[in-house]
Structure formats: structure tokens, C-alpha cells
N, C-alpha and C positions, 0 to 999 in steps of 0.2 A: 294446495296444488303447487307450492313452491318447488317441490322435488321434481316435477315433471314438466317438460316443455316439448312441444311437437318438433320433430326433426324437419329440416327444410326439404322441399321437393324440387329437384332440378328442372331444367328446361325440357328434358325428355320425360318428365313426370315420374322420375325415379327417386327413391329414398336410399341414402347410403347407410344401410343397417350395419351395425358392428358385428363382429364375430360373436360376442356375448349375447347381443340381441337376437341373432339367428338361433343361438342355443336356447334362449328363453322361449322363443316361438316354438322350436322343435319340441321342447319338453312339455309346454302347455298343450300343444296339439295332440301329441302322443297320449298324454294322460286323458284328455277329454274324448278322443275318438272312440275309445273302448266303452266309455260310459254312454255316449249318445246313440251308438249303433242300434241298441234295442229300445231306447227311450224316446228318441226324437220322432216327430211325425214324418210320414212318407214324403211330404212336400219339401221339408228341410233336407232330408237325406238325398233326394233327387237333385236339389240345388247344390249340395256339397259335392256331388259327383260332377255336376256341370262345371263348378268352379275349379275343381282339380287342384286344390291348394297344395303348395309344396310342403313337405314334411321337415326337411332339413334346414330350411331358411325362411325368413319372413317373406311373404309374397309382395309383389309390386302392384300398386294401384292400377297401373295401365293394363296389366293382365286381367285383373278382376273386372275392369270397366269394359273390356272387349266382350266378356261373357254376359254381363248385365245388359249392355246395349243390345245385344242380339236377342236376349230373352224377353226383356220388358221395357227397354229404353231408359233404364235407370243408369246412374253413374255414382261413383264414390267421389266425394269432394274432400280433399285434405283441408283441415282447419286447425287453428290453435287448440291448445288443450281445453280451453273453455270458450264457448260462444254464447251470446245472449239469445233470448227467446225469439226476437225479431229475425235474426239470421237463421236460427234453427228452423222455424216454420217456413221461411221463405225458400230455403234450400229444399225441404221436403216437397213443397208445392211445385218446384221446378224439377222434380224427380232426381234430386241430388241428395245422397245420404252422407251427412257429415261424419268424417272420421279423423280423429286426432292421431297424428303420426308419432306416437311414443309407445313403448312397451314397458310394462311394469318391471320393477326391480326384483331380484331374488328375495329380498326381504319382505316383499308384499306379493309373493308368488301365488299364494292361495286366495288372497282377497285384497282388493282395493276398491275404494268408493268411486274413483274416477273411471269413466269408460275408456279403456286403452285400445290400442290397435287390435289386439287379440279379441277383446270383447266385441268390437264393432265388426271385424271381418269374419271371424269364426262364428260369432253369435248371431249376427244379423244378415250378412250378405247372401247366404244360401236362400233365405226366405224371399229376398228381393228378386229372385228368379221366377217366383210364382206370381202370375198375373193378378189373382184375387188379393193377395197380400200387398202387392205393389200398388194396386189401385186404392186400397184402403189407406195406405201410408201417404200417398199423394193427396188424397181427399183430406186427411187429417191435417196435413201441412197447409192446404188451402184454407181450411176453417180457422186454424190457429193464426194464420197471417192476418185475418180480418177481425179476430176476436179481441175483446177487452182483456185487461190484465186479470180480472176476476174470472172471466169465462175461461181463460187459459189455464188457471189453476184447476178448474174442473175437467177441462180437456186432458190435462196431464194425467189424470187418473185413468182415463180411457187408454192412453198410450202405455201407461205402466202395466195395466192388467191384460193387455193384449200383446203389443210388440215386445215388451220386456219380459213379462211374466205370465204369458198365456199358455193354457193347456187346451187340448182338443181331443174329441172322441175319434177313435179309429176302430170301427167294429165294436167289440166288447171291451177294448182297452182304452186307457187314457194315455195320450202322448204329449210331448212338449213341442211348442213352436216358438216360445218367447226367448229372445237372445240373452236376456239377463240370467235365465236358468241355464241355457245351453252352453254358456261360457263359464259356468261355475260348477266345479265337481261336487261340492257339498250340496248345492241347491238342486242339481240334477237328480241326486239320490233322494233328497228330502221331499221335493215337490211331488214325486210319484209314490214313494215308499213309506214315508213317515206317517204314522197314524195321528200325530199331533196336527198335521196340516189339514185345513178345511179345503175341500174342493167342491165348489158350488156351480150349479148351472149358470151360464152367462146370462145376465140380465142387465141391460144398458142402464136402467135407472139405479140399480144397486151399485154397479161398477162406478158410476160417476159420483156416488156419495160415500164411497169407501175410502177411509184414510189409509195411508201407507207410510212406512219408514224405509229409507234406502239402505240402512246400515244393519239390518237384521234379516234372518230368514223370514220369508213372507208367511204370516199366519194363515193367509187365505188366498186361494187361486180361483179363477173363473174358467169354466170349461166350455168351449164352443162345441156345437154339434158337428161341425166340419169347417174347413178353411173357407169354403164358399160363404159362410156366414159373415166373414169380414167384408166380402164384396157387397153383400146385402146391407151391411151397416153403412158402407160408403154411399149407398143410394138413398138412405134415410135422411130425414131432416134432423141431423144430429144436434144442431144448435137449439132446436126446440127442446130436446131432451136435456141439454145442458141447462137451459133456463128453468125447466121443471125441477131439476136437481138442485139448482141454486135456491129456489123457493123452499124446497123441502129441507135443505140443510144436510150436514154430514151425519152419517151413522156413527155410533159409538166405536172408537178404535178397539181392535183386538190385541193391542200391545200396550206395554207400559210407556209413558212419556219419557223422552230423554231427560236425563238429569239437568236441571237448570242451576248454573252456578252464578253467584253474584260476586262481583269484584268488591 
């Protein structure tokens, strides 16, 4: 992360984006909009229309917050490029979505491991206008805030396979709602179209036990019946399921382990 540092936010809540950063935003959005139009779920597309993100420049947090506050009471909270789990869960519990105020470089235009401003705003904020999704995310934060370190590792898989890489049924079609997919052109196509990807019916016990890697295309996705299923999850005793998953242990990974190098 040495390359990226969040930009300061002034007293008016504004970020002084450079001309090049505005161009990076423009090029990222224009490329992705044509891909998500037919592939994103209706709740995401409705949220995107509500946000009315600018195309020619990077948006300002204050403008996004006006929309989120009206829709679900959420806010975007500017943070450093990396925050710890304590702060992450605490912010979500308070209906604040952490957003690092930096944009990727041209050299990492297609992919970077760190969640940048484009990923957080274009990928996630549209879904935060949806009450069911917003309630699930707040409940997730409340649970994580009180969880042990080991419980948080299991909870992280729930977030990964829903908020980041979730799919949902829409009639006879499968659509995308996960921000990790919707901010990635390659994964937007891969998640729905590639026969190599497994698309399984969402099962909480399986999700909590499924390993993942952040630096590859996901070998497996989980498909909700509808977005309301997230709200139903938020009303369940999720920590009971976390404890059951911890007892059962992880399922075999569907990917090769990272190379381990020894100095």
C-alpha cells in the first residue's frame, strides 16, 4: 500500500481531485457502465440512478451522503487507505461506510488489490440506497464489533460472498449485486458468463466455511433468491451459525494456495 495514500478532505467535506484523477474516474465509469447495465440487479441500477454520479469528474462525498441520508440514513466516511477491523465494524454498525479517498493509477487501471474510491463508490454505494441491503450491512457491523478475532474471520466470509461478490436471482436470470464484481470489468463478465465459475444456491453454513483468495477470479459465487433474503439474514441469529461453522471447520479450497517463499 506504499503507493496509495488517501487524499485529505477539507472542512467543507470536499476532496481536491486532480485533473488526471478526474480522467481516471471518467474512464473507469464509462468502461463499467456499459457492462453493468444488463448484468447488475435492479436494486443496484435503481441506486445508481439515485446517486446520479458525475461521468466527467470524481464525485464528492457530500453529494453522495445527501442521497444516502435520504434513502437509508447511511453516510460515507472518508478513511485512510487501510483501517483495522475494529474501526471497520464500528463504522458499519453506525451506518457509516468507510471509503478511502484515493484513485488507482493508470498502471493498475484494470486491477488492484486495495479497494479504491472507484470500487467503494461505484461498486458499493448504489446498493446502500436499498433498505434490505443497508440493514444487513449495519447488522453485520454490529455483530463484528462484538465478535472475537476468530469469529471475525468467519464473518469475513459472509461479507465476501454477499457485499463483495454476491449474485442474486431476478426472474429466470442471475444478476450481480456484489461491489467487488460490479467495480471489475473482468469479474463482471466472468461471474455471469464463464462456465468455469461455480454458481451455488446461497447457504449460510456453506458460505461461512468457504475459503477465498482476494487476488484471483472467484472460483465460486453464491446466489440469493432475492435481495430481501439479506434482510432475513439480518434477522437471524448469525453468530449461532458462525459458531456452528467454526465447529465444522473449513471446506476444501477450490483454488491453488499462494506460493510460499522462504527467505
